[in-house]
C-alpha positions in Angstrom: -9.1 2.1 -21.3 -6.4 -0.5 -21.7 -2.8 0.5 -22.3 -2.3 -2.9 -24.0 -3.6 -2.9 -27.6 -3.1 -6.7 -27.8 -5.4 -7.4 -24.8 -8.3 -8.6 -27.0 -6.1 -11.2 -28.7 -4.7 -12.4 -25.4 -8.2 -12.8 -23.8 -9.3 -15.2 -26.5 -6.8 -17.9 -25.5 -7.1 -17.7 -21.7 -9.7 -19.4 -19.5 -12.5 -17.3 -17.9 -12.6 -16.9 -14.1 -15.6 -16.1 -11.9 -15.8 -12.8 -10.0 -18.5 -11.4 -7.7 -19.6 -7.8 -8.3 -21.5 -6.2 -5.4 -23.0 -2.8 -6.1 -24.2 -0.7 -3.1 -26.7 2.0 -4.0 -27.8 5.4 -2.8 -31.4 6.2 -2.3 -34.4 4.4 -0.9 -33.5 1.0 -2.3 -30.3 0.4 -0.4 -30.1 -3.4 -0.9 -26.9 -4.3 -2.8 -27.1 -6.0 -6.1 -24.9 -9.1 -6.4 -23.8 -10.6 -9.7 -21.4 -13.4 -10.4 -19.9 -13.1 -13.9 -17.3 -14.9 -16.0 -14.4 -12.6 -17.1 -11.4 -13.4 -19.3 -7.8 -13.4 -17.9 -5.4 -11.0 -19.7 -2.3 -12.2 -17.8 -1.5 -14.7 -15.0 -2.8 -12.3 -12.4 -5.1 -9.8 -14.1 -8.6 -9.9 -15.5 -10.5 -7.8 -18.1 -13.7 -6.3 -16.7 -16.0 -4.0 -18.6 -18.8 -2.6 -16.5 -21.6 0.0 -16.9 -23.1 1.7 -13.9 -25.5 4.5 -13.1 -23.3 7.1 -11.3 -26.4 8.8 -9.8 -27.4 5.6 -7.9 -24.1 3.9 -7.3 -22.4 4.4 -3.9 -19.6 1.7 -3.9 -18.7 -1.3 -5.9 -16.9 -4.4 -4.6 -15.2 -6.8 -7.0 -13.6 -10.0 -5.8 -12.6 -13.3 -7.2 -14.7 -16.4 -6.5 -12.6 -19.0 -4.8 -13.6 -22.6 -4.3 -14.4 -23.9 -0.8 -11.8 -26.3 0.5 -14.5 -29.0 0.8 -15.4 -28.8 -2.9 -13.1 -31.7 -3.8 -14.7 -32.3 -7.2 -14.3 -28.7 -8.2 -10.7 -28.6 -7.0 -9.9 -31.8 -9.0 -11.6 -30.2 -12.1 -9.5 -27.1 -11.7 -6.3 -29.1 -11.3 -7.0 -31.2 -14.4 -7.8 -28.0 -16.4 -4.5 -26.4 -15.2 -2.5 -29.5 -16.0 -3.9 -29.7 -19.5 -3.4 -26.0 -20.4 
């Protein structure tokens, strides 16, 4: 639950960022599920993430930001243009 009641209003104006969510499971199907999702920023350094999971099957969850590879020049230029225009 958010301590900030204005979080919804702030997320509408911020750009989304990509994060990778890796869920490791209990049981016979131990292959992790990997999802890449777009989430809204709520401040310069924080994201808002709403997730639902089955506690009976979930062992651990890893959440990490997706960062561009250094050789992805087109993507880096696109990010720089978007940041300059925001």
